[in-house]
N, C-alpha and C positions, 0 to 999 in steps of 0.2 A: 599424938603419934610418938612412938619411942624413937629415939635417935640411934642410928646404927653405930655399932662399935667396930669401925674399920680397922683400928690398930689390932684388935683381938683377931679378926679374920685374917689379917696380913700375917700375924705371928703364927697362927695355925697353919697357914699355907707354907711359911718358911720352915716350920718344924716338919711338915710332911715331905717337903723337898729334901731336907737334910737327911731324914730317915731313908728315903728312897735312894739317895746318893750313897749312903753308908751301906745299904743292902747290896747295891750294885758293886761297890768296891770290894766288899767281902766275897761276893760271888766270883768276881774276876780273880781275886787273890786265891781263892780255893781252886779254881780251874787251873791257874798257873802252877800251883804246888802239886796238884794231882797230875798234871801233864808232865812235869819234870820227873816225878816218881815213876810213872808208867812208861817213860821213855818214848812218848809220842813226839811226832814232828811238831815244830813250833807253829806251822801254818795250819794244822788241822784243828777243827773245832769239834770237841767231844759232843756226843748226842745229848740233847736236853732231857733231863730226867725229872723236870718239874711237872707238877700237875696244877694247872691254873684254872 
């Protein structure tokens, strides 16, 4: 039986988490800059334009 490569799996998980965090950070930054340019109130959440 082949031995599992746990370190590879762990690294792939870490890379996926890092990528997701970076995408979330970029999304928040984009919303923040768009909100200040449009003159929206700070508490308002813009409608989601994503297609998931």
